[in-house]
C-alpha positions as CSV (number, residue, x, y, z in Angstrom):
1,M,135.3,111.0,57.9
2,T,133.5,113.8,56.1
3,A,130.0,114.9,57.1
4,S,128.4,113.3,54.0
5,T,130.2,110.0,54.7
6,A,129.1,110.1,58.4
7,E,125.5,110.7,57.3
8,R,125.7,107.7,54.9
9,T,126.9,105.4,57.6
10,L,124.0,106.4,59.8
11,E,121.4,105.6,57.1
12,I,119.4,102.4,57.8
13,E,119.8,100.0,54.9
14,E,118.0,96.8,54.1
15,H,120.1,93.8,53.2
16,W,119.7,90.1,52.4
17,I,122.1,87.2,53.1
18,D,122.0,83.5,52.6
19,V,122.3,81.7,56.0
20,D,123.0,78.1,55.3
21,G,120.2,78.0,52.6
22,T,117.8,80.4,54.5
23,A,117.3,83.7,52.7
24,S,117.6,86.1,55.6
25,R,116.7,89.8,55.8
26,Y,118.2,92.5,58.1
27,L,118.6,96.2,58.6
28,E,122.0,97.8,59.3
29,A,123.5,101.2,60.0
30,G,126.7,102.5,61.6
31,T,130.3,101.3,62.0
32,G,132.2,100.0,65.0
33,P,131.7,97.1,67.4
34,P,128.8,95.0,66.4
35,V,125.4,95.1,68.1
36,L,122.8,92.6,67.1
37,L,119.1,93.4,67.7
38,I,116.7,90.4,67.9
39,P,113.0,91.4,67.6
40,G,110.0,89.9,69.5
41,E,107.6,87.3,68.5
42,G,105.8,88.0,65.2
43,S,107.6,91.3,64.8
44,V,109.8,92.7,62.0
45,A,113.2,94.3,62.3
46,E,111.7,97.7,62.0
47,E,110.6,97.5,65.6
48,W,114.2,98.6,66.4
49,Y,114.2,101.5,63.9
50,D,114.7,104.3,66.3
51,V,117.1,102.2,68.5
52,I,119.2,101.6,65.4
53,R,119.4,105.3,64.7
54,G,120.2,106.0,68.4
55,L,123.2,103.6,68.5
56,A,124.6,103.8,64.9
57,D,126.9,106.7,65.6
58,R,129.1,104.5,67.8
59,Y,128.3,100.9,66.8
60,R,127.6,98.7,63.8
61,V,124.0,98.0,64.5
62,V,122.2,95.0,62.8
63,A,118.5,94.1,63.3
64,V,117.6,90.7,61.9
65,D,114.2,89.2,61.0
66,L,114.0,85.9,62.7
67,P,113.1,82.9,60.5
68,G,109.4,82.9,59.5
69,Y,109.0,86.4,60.9
70,G,109.4,89.5,58.8
71,Y,110.9,88.5,55.4
72,T,113.4,85.8,56.5
73,E,112.4,82.4,55.3
74,P,111.0,80.0,57.9
75,I,112.8,77.0,59.4
76,A,111.4,73.8,60.7
77,D,111.8,74.5,64.4
78,A,110.3,77.8,65.8
79,S,111.5,77.4,69.4
80,A,113.9,79.9,71.1
81,P,116.8,77.4,71.1
82,A,116.4,76.8,67.4
83,F,116.3,80.5,66.7
84,A,119.5,80.9,68.9
85,A,121.3,78.4,66.7
86,F,120.1,80.4,63.7
87,V,121.5,83.6,65.3
88,W,125.0,82.2,65.5
89,R,124.8,81.0,61.8
90,F,123.7,84.5,60.9
91,V,126.5,86.0,62.9
92,R,129.0,83.8,61.1
93,A,127.5,84.5,57.7
94,L,127.7,88.3,58.3
95,G,131.1,88.2,59.9
96,L,130.0,89.9,63.1
97,G,132.5,88.2,65.3
98,R,131.4,88.7,68.9
99,P,128.4,91.0,69.0
100,V,126.6,92.6,71.9
101,L,123.2,90.8,71.8
102,I,120.0,92.8,72.5
103,G,116.8,90.8,72.4
104,H,113.1,91.9,73.0
105,S,110.4,89.5,74.2
106,L,110.9,86.2,72.3
107,G,114.1,87.8,71.1
108,G,115.3,88.1,74.7
109,A,114.8,84.4,75.2
110,V,116.7,83.7,72.0
111,A,119.5,86.0,73.2
112,I,119.7,84.1,76.5
113,H,120.0,80.8,74.8
114,A,122.6,82.1,72.4
115,A,124.6,83.5,75.3
116,L,124.3,80.3,77.2
117,D,125.4,78.3,74.1
118,Q,128.5,80.5,73.4
119,P,129.2,82.8,76.4
120,S,132.7,83.7,75.3
121,R,131.3,85.2,72.1
122,V,129.0,87.7,73.9
123,P,130.8,90.7,75.5
124,A,127.5,92.1,76.8
125,L,123.8,91.2,76.8
126,V,120.6,93.3,76.9
127,L,117.2,91.7,77.7
128,V,114.2,93.9,76.9
129,G,110.9,92.6,78.3
130,S,112.3,89.2,77.8
131,A,110.3,86.0,77.5
132,G,111.4,82.9,79.4
133,L,112.0,84.6,82.8
134,G,109.0,83.2,84.7
135,R,105.7,81.4,84.2
136,A,103.5,84.4,84.3
137,I,102.2,85.7,80.9
138,N,99.0,87.5,79.7
139,P,96.1,85.0,79.7
140,L,95.4,85.9,76.1
141,A,98.7,84.3,75.1
142,I,97.7,81.1,76.8
143,L,94.3,81.1,74.9
144,Q,96.1,81.7,71.6
145,S,98.5,78.8,72.4
146,V,96.2,76.1,73.8
147,T,92.9,76.7,72.1
148,P,91.7,77.0,68.4
149,L,91.8,80.8,68.8
150,G,95.4,80.8,67.5
151,D,94.4,78.8,64.4
152,L,91.4,81.0,63.8
153,T,93.7,84.1,63.9
154,V,96.1,82.6,61.4
155,W,93.2,81.9,59.0
156,L,91.2,85.1,59.5
157,V,93.8,87.9,59.4
158,P,94.9,87.5,55.8
159,V,91.4,87.2,54.4
160,L,89.6,89.9,56.4
161,P,89.4,93.3,54.6
162,R,92.3,95.4,56.0
163,G,92.9,92.4,58.3
164,P,96.7,92.8,58.4
165,W,96.3,96.5,59.3
166,L,93.7,95.7,61.9
167,H,96.0,93.0,63.5
168,T,99.0,95.4,63.4
169,A,96.9,98.1,65.1
170,A,95.7,95.6,67.7
171,V,99.3,94.5,68.5
172,A,100.4,98.1,68.8
173,L,97.5,99.1,71.1
174,F,97.8,96.0,73.3
175,G,101.6,96.2,73.4
176,S,102.2,99.9,74.1
177,C,101.0,102.8,76.2
178,R,101.9,105.3,73.5
179,P,101.4,103.7,70.0
180,W,101.7,107.1,68.3
181,R,105.4,107.0,69.2
182,I,106.0,103.8,67.1
183,H,107.9,104.6,63.9
184,P,105.9,104.5,60.7
185,A,108.4,102.1,59.2
186,W,107.2,99.4,61.6
187,W,103.5,99.9,60.8
188,S,103.9,99.5,57.1
189,S,106.4,96.7,57.2
190,Q,104.4,94.7,59.8
191,A,101.2,95.0,57.8
192,R,102.9,93.8,54.6
193,V,104.3,90.8,56.4
194,L,100.8,89.8,57.8
195,S,99.2,89.9,54.3
196,T,100.4,86.2,54.1
197,P,99.9,83.7,56.8
198,V,103.6,82.7,57.2
199,A,104.4,85.1,60.1
200,L,101.2,84.2,61.8
201,E,101.8,80.5,61.5
202,T,105.4,80.9,62.8
203,S,104.2,83.0,65.7
204,L,101.6,80.3,66.6
205,R,104.3,77.6,66.4
206,S,106.6,79.7,68.6
207,Q,103.8,80.3,71.1
208,R,102.9,76.6,71.3
209,A,106.5,75.7,71.9
210,A,106.9,78.3,74.7
211,V,103.4,78.6,76.3
212,G,101.1,76.0,77.8
213,F,98.1,75.8,80.2
214,F,100.2,77.0,83.1
215,G,102.0,79.9,81.3
216,Q,105.5,80.0,79.9
217,R,107.1,76.6,79.6
218,D,110.6,75.9,80.8
219,P,111.7,79.3,82.2
220,V,115.4,79.9,82.0
221,L,115.4,82.1,85.2
222,G,117.4,79.4,87.0
223,R,120.2,79.5,84.4
224,L,120.9,83.2,84.5
225,G,123.6,82.6,87.1
226,D,125.5,80.8,84.3
227,L,125.8,84.0,82.3
228,P,129.3,85.5,82.9
229,M,128.8,88.6,80.8
230,P,127.5,92.0,82.0
231,T,123.7,92.0,81.4
232,L,121.2,94.8,81.3
233,V,117.5,93.9,82.0
234,A,115.1,96.6,80.6
235,W,111.4,96.6,81.1
236,G,108.3,98.8,80.7
237,M,106.6,99.1,84.0
238,Q,103.1,99.0,82.4
239,D,103.9,95.8,80.5
240,R,100.6,93.9,79.9
241,Q,102.2,90.9,78.3
242,L,105.0,90.0,80.8
243,P,105.0,91.5,84.3
244,F,107.9,93.8,85.1
245,W,108.7,92.0,88.3
246,Q,110.1,89.2,86.2
247,G,112.8,91.6,85.2
248,V,113.4,92.4,88.9
249,A,113.7,88.7,89.7
250,A,116.1,88.2,86.7
251,R,118.3,91.0,87.9
252,R,118.7,89.2,91.2
253,R,119.8,86.0,89.6
254,L,122.4,87.6,87.3
255,G,126.0,87.7,88.5
256,R,126.7,91.0,86.7
257,G,123.2,92.3,86.2
258,R,121.7,95.8,86.0
259,L,118.0,96.8,85.8
260,A,116.4,99.7,84.0
261,L,112.6,100.1,84.5
262,V,110.9,102.6,82.2
263,P,107.6,104.2,83.5
264,W,104.7,104.8,81.1
265,A,105.9,102.1,78.8
266,S,104.5,98.6,78.1
267,H,105.8,95.6,76.3
268,F,106.7,97.3,73.0
269,L,109.5,99.2,74.7
270,P,111.9,99.4,71.7
271,S,109.3,101.1,69.6
272,E,107.3,103.3,72.0
273,A,110.2,104.4,74.3
274,P,113.3,104.2,72.1
275,E,115.0,107.2,73.6
276,E,114.8,105.9,77.1
277,L,116.0,102.5,76.0
278,V,118.9,103.9,74.0
279,R,120.0,106.0,76.9
280,A,120.0,103.0,79.2
281,V,121.9,100.8,76.6
282,R,124.5,103.5,75.9
283,R,125.1,104.1,79.6
284,F,125.4,100.3,80.2
285,L,127.8,99.8,77.3
286,A,129.9,102.8,78.4
287,D,130.2,101.3,81.9
288,V,131.0,97.9,80.4
289,G,133.9,99.7,78.8
290,D,134.7,100.4,75.1
291,D,137.9,98.4,75.5
292,Q,136.1,95.2,76.5
293,V,133.4,95.6,73.8
294,R,135.8,96.7,71.1
295,G,138.4,94.1,72.2
296,E,135.9,91.3,71.9
297,W,135.0,92.7,68.4
298,L,138.6,92.7,67.2
299,S,139.7,89.4,68.7
């Protein structure tokens, strides 16, 4: 491979694909065993921008917009199990075979459900500040879910002057300790998405499916022992959305688990601390073994 060819394979490209009638958008870079990145609630694929660049020299890295978030069309059910079923339809449509699944926040819960549904198709799993690993969650998420505050947000953000940008800034400030480290591609893409209410409506439906008066509904912590694949749990130690001790508890339940705690990072770990996350993921996948990951890819 020439230098110019290698540079082209590392470029992040936007693509669209039809997934059983749902127009779906994703970012992609690199060649090799597939790694599928699943973003958090309300976020766009660009939250993984620097992670894609950090892994694309060795893997085929794909970051998908979940239905109703980003630019992918919405589907009727906005729950984590429904998104997990979409993920497998997306994997089939794109011909990814058996990808390593990496999910952040809601995307972590989606990845868990996908891995539980088809464990033989997941050679390794990475959960980044994952939802669904305990009841505890920031009280603001409960207010958004169980009171009219969520409906007010959906109505207000698109009509306020600079509303989408203000909401994007609020998400960044609340979700990170170092928002200045977040790639500009996320800021612009996220604000564009929020100029219409679709992503906000989907986010509210997801929240109401997953969060109630007593916190997160139906945690999957007790099912982690059913996951046979090596699993890395990564968490920002200053996470204000989901407490890092949920990651510690998850590591104890996993049969083949590993834990990476990142200091001075909050919930938006893939965007505010991508170098630290990439190092942890590369080390984890190297220990899993290229033969296992690549063998799963080729089989």
